[in-house]
C-alpha positions as CSV (number, residue, x, y, z in Angstrom):
1,M,-18.8,89.9,18.9
2,H,-17.3,90.2,15.4
3,T,-18.6,88.2,12.5
4,V,-17.7,88.3,8.8
5,Y,-20.0,87.0,6.1
6,K,-18.4,86.7,2.7
7,R,-20.9,86.0,0.0
8,K,-21.8,87.1,-3.5
9,A,-24.2,90.1,-3.5
10,D,-26.8,88.2,-5.6
11,E,-26.9,85.3,-3.0
12,H,-28.4,87.5,-0.3
13,N,-32.1,87.3,0.3
14,T,-34.6,87.7,3.2
15,D,-33.2,84.6,4.8
16,F,-29.9,86.3,5.4
17,L,-31.6,89.3,7.1
18,E,-33.6,87.0,9.3
19,A,-30.5,85.1,10.3
20,L,-28.9,88.4,11.4
21,K,-32.0,89.2,13.4
22,V,-31.8,85.9,15.2
23,T,-28.1,86.0,15.8
24,F,-28.0,89.5,17.1
25,K,-31.4,89.7,18.7
26,H,-32.0,92.9,20.7
27,K,-28.6,94.2,19.9
28,E,-27.5,97.2,17.9
29,I,-25.4,96.1,14.9
30,E,-23.3,97.9,12.3
31,I,-23.2,96.6,8.7
32,A,-20.3,97.5,6.5
33,V,-20.0,96.4,2.8
34,T,-16.6,96.0,1.1
35,E,-16.1,94.8,-2.4
36,T,-13.5,92.0,-2.3
37,G,-12.7,91.9,-6.0
38,G,-12.9,88.1,-5.9
39,Y,-16.1,87.7,-7.8
40,R,-16.1,86.8,-11.4
41,R,-19.2,86.4,-13.4
42,E,-19.3,83.2,-15.4
């Protein structure tokens, strides 16, 4: 399974981690972080 989450860094919280744990329960996962350059602070 391949899933891409695209969000602003400051939008992540413990709910995001819990969602990953539910989605990939009992599986080893790899998390890669890439800056997309599409985020502008307003």
